[in-house]
KESE-660667 format. One record per residue (C-alpha): residue number from 0; x, y, z. Coordinates in pm, whole numbers. Layout:
<nodes>
+-----+--------+--------+--------+
: num :     xx :     yy :     zz :
+-----+--------+--------+--------+
: NUM :      X :      Y :      Z :
...
+-----+--------+--------+--------+
</nodes>
This chain:
<nodes>
+-----+--------+--------+--------+
: num :     xx :     yy :     zz :
+-----+--------+--------+--------+
:   0 :   1862 :  -3027 :    915 :
:   1 :   1770 :  -2674 :    811 :
:   2 :   1557 :  -2427 :   1007 :
:   3 :   1494 :  -2219 :    696 :
:   4 :   1125 :  -2151 :    634 :
:   5 :   1012 :  -2161 :    271 :
:   6 :    824 :  -1844 :    178 :
:   7 :    802 :  -1876 :   -198 :
:   8 :    749 :  -2126 :   -476 :
:   9 :    773 :  -2156 :   -852 :
:  10 :    436 :  -2128 :  -1031 :
:  11 :    431 :  -2136 :  -1411 :
:  12 :    805 :  -2069 :  -1415 :
:  13 :    760 :  -1758 :  -1196 :
:  14 :    867 :  -1705 :   -837 :
:  15 :    551 :  -1654 :   -629 :
:  16 :    467 :  -1633 :   -258 :
:  17 :    309 :  -1931 :    -89 :
:  18 :    -72 :  -1937 :    -82 :
:  19 :   -221 :  -1775 :    226 :
:  20 :   -343 :  -1452 :    379 :
:  21 :    -78 :  -1189 :    454 :
:  22 :   -137 :   -876 :    662 :
:  23 :     21 :   -556 :    534 :
:  24 :    298 :   -439 :    767 :
:  25 :    200 :    -88 :    885 :
:  26 :    565 :      4 :    944 :
:  27 :    657 :    -62 :    581 :
:  28 :    331 :     30 :    407 :
:  29 :    226 :    372 :    279 :
:  30 :     49 :    526 :    -18 :
:  31 :    213 :    809 :   -212 :
:  32 :     60 :   1035 :   -478 :
:  33 :    150 :   1315 :   -716 :
:  34 :   -107 :   1561 :   -847 :
:  35 :    -86 :   1866 :  -1069 :
:  36 :   -126 :   2207 :   -903 :
:  37 :   -235 :   2516 :  -1103 :
:  38 :   -101 :   2368 :  -1428 :
:  39 :    256 :   2473 :  -1341 :
:  40 :    358 :   2249 :  -1056 :
:  41 :    309 :   1920 :   -882 :
:  42 :    217 :   1836 :   -526 :
:  43 :    352 :   1519 :   -370 :
:  44 :    191 :   1362 :    -70 :
:  45 :    126 :   1044 :    116 :
:  46 :   -115 :    866 :    346 :
:  47 :     58 :    710 :    645 :
:  48 :   -222 :    503 :    801 :
:  49 :   -298 :    202 :    586 :
:  50 :   -432 :   -139 :    681 :
:  51 :   -500 :   -437 :    465 :
:  52 :   -437 :   -790 :    365 :
:  53 :   -318 :   -977 :     60 :
:  54 :   -472 :  -1313 :    -16 :
:  55 :   -247 :  -1528 :   -234 :
:  56 :   -444 :  -1798 :   -414 :
:  57 :   -309 :  -2136 :   -522 :
:  58 :   -310 :  -1980 :   -870 :
:  59 :   -142 :  -1642 :   -800 :
:  60 :   -331 :  -1475 :  -1086 :
:  61 :   -648 :  -1519 :   -878 :
:  62 :   -503 :  -1341 :   -573 :
:  63 :   -657 :  -1031 :   -418 :
:  64 :   -562 :   -725 :   -216 :
:  65 :   -784 :   -541 :     32 :
:  66 :   -667 :   -199 :    154 :
:  67 :   -817 :     71 :    376 :
:  68 :   -666 :    418 :    380 :
:  69 :   -727 :    657 :    669 :
:  70 :   -774 :    978 :    471 :
:  71 :   -705 :   1195 :    776 :
:  72 :   -346 :   1066 :    771 :
:  73 :   -271 :   1273 :    459 :
:  74 :     56 :   1466 :    448 :
:  75 :    161 :   1697 :    166 :
:  76 :    447 :   1848 :    369 :
:  77 :    251 :   2173 :    392 :
:  78 :     47 :   2214 :    713 :
:  79 :   -188 :   2479 :    568 :
:  80 :   -265 :   2268 :    260 :
:  81 :   -325 :   1959 :    474 :
:  82 :   -558 :   2161 :    696 :
:  83 :   -752 :   2278 :    389 :
:  84 :   -774 :   1923 :    251 :
:  85 :   -908 :   1793 :    581 :
:  86 :  -1165 :   2072 :    623 :
:  87 :  -1531 :   2028 :    535 :
:  88 :  -1517 :   2306 :    272 :
+-----+--------+--------+--------+
</nodes>
Protein backbone atom coordinates (compact mmCIF):
# COMPACT_ATOMS: atom_id res chain seq x y z
CA UNK A 1 0.00 0.00 0.00
CA UNK A 2 1.36 3.40 -0.98
CA UNK A 3 0.96 6.66 0.95
CA UNK A 4 1.81 8.71 -2.13
CA UNK A 5 -0.76 11.41 -2.89
CA UNK A 6 -1.55 11.97 -6.57
CA UNK A 7 -1.18 15.64 -7.49
CA UNK A 8 -1.35 15.49 -11.27
CA UNK A 9 -3.10 13.76 -14.13
CA UNK A 10 -2.89 13.37 -17.88
CA UNK A 11 -5.37 15.54 -19.81
CA UNK A 12 -5.26 15.50 -23.61
CA UNK A 13 -1.84 13.87 -23.47
CA UNK A 14 -0.50 16.66 -21.22
CA UNK A 15 0.49 16.48 -17.57
CA UNK A 16 -1.88 18.74 -15.62
CA UNK A 17 -2.63 19.41 -11.94
CA UNK A 18 -5.73 17.92 -10.41
CA UNK A 19 -8.87 20.09 -10.50
CA UNK A 20 -9.29 22.28 -7.44
CA UNK A 21 -8.48 25.62 -5.88
CA UNK A 22 -4.84 26.22 -4.95
CA UNK A 23 -3.61 29.12 -2.81
CA UNK A 24 -0.40 30.80 -3.93
CA UNK A 25 2.41 30.14 -1.46
CA UNK A 26 3.60 33.57 -0.22
CA UNK A 27 7.07 32.20 0.55
CA UNK A 28 7.61 31.11 -3.06
CA UNK A 29 5.59 33.76 -4.91
CA UNK A 30 6.79 37.14 -6.14
CA UNK A 31 6.40 39.41 -9.15
CA UNK A 32 9.47 40.76 -10.93
CA UNK A 33 9.68 43.47 -13.59
CA UNK A 34 12.16 45.22 -15.86
CA UNK A 35 11.57 48.71 -17.21
CA UNK A 36 13.63 51.06 -19.34
CA UNK A 37 15.20 54.07 -17.61
CA UNK A 38 16.21 57.22 -19.56
CA UNK A 39 16.60 55.22 -22.79
CA UNK A 40 20.07 54.00 -21.75
CA UNK A 41 19.45 51.60 -18.91
CA UNK A 42 17.05 49.21 -17.29
CA UNK A 43 15.63 49.07 -13.79
CA UNK A 44 14.81 45.71 -12.27
CA UNK A 45 12.44 45.39 -9.37
CA UNK A 46 9.96 43.18 -7.64
CA UNK A 47 6.86 43.14 -5.49
CA UNK A 48 7.20 40.88 -2.47
CA UNK A 49 3.65 40.83 -1.09
CA UNK A 50 1.39 38.82 -3.35
CA UNK A 51 -1.73 36.83 -2.55
CA UNK A 52 -3.91 34.79 -4.81
CA UNK A 53 -5.39 31.55 -5.89
CA UNK A 54 -5.35 29.33 -8.93
CA UNK A 55 -8.52 27.49 -9.85
CA UNK A 56 -7.83 24.42 -11.98
CA UNK A 57 -10.91 23.37 -13.94
CA UNK A 58 -11.72 19.84 -15.05
CA UNK A 59 -10.65 21.10 -18.49
CA UNK A 60 -7.35 22.87 -17.63
CA UNK A 61 -7.77 25.32 -20.52
CA UNK A 62 -10.71 26.81 -18.59
CA UNK A 63 -8.65 27.42 -15.43
CA UNK A 64 -8.18 30.85 -13.86
CA UNK A 65 -5.74 32.79 -11.73
CA UNK A 66 -6.60 35.59 -9.29
CA UNK A 67 -3.72 37.69 -7.93
CA UNK A 68 -3.48 40.77 -5.70
CA UNK A 69 -0.23 42.71 -5.51
CA UNK A 70 0.51 45.02 -2.58
CA UNK A 71 2.10 47.89 -4.50
CA UNK A 72 3.76 49.27 -1.36
CA UNK A 73 5.93 46.13 -1.29
CA UNK A 74 7.90 47.37 -4.32
CA UNK A 75 11.68 47.03 -4.23
CA UNK A 76 14.02 48.30 -6.94
CA UNK A 77 17.12 47.86 -4.75
CA UNK A 78 17.40 51.65 -4.52
CA UNK A 79 15.82 53.18 -1.39
CA UNK A 80 15.52 56.69 -2.87
CA UNK A 81 13.84 55.42 -6.04
CA UNK A 82 11.45 53.26 -4.00
CA UNK A 83 10.61 56.27 -1.83
CA UNK A 84 9.87 58.33 -4.96
CA UNK A 85 7.70 55.58 -6.44
CA UNK A 86 5.69 55.31 -3.23
CA UNK A 87 5.20 59.07 -2.85
CA UNK A 88 2.02 60.84 -3.90
CA UNK A 89 3.88 63.02 -6.45
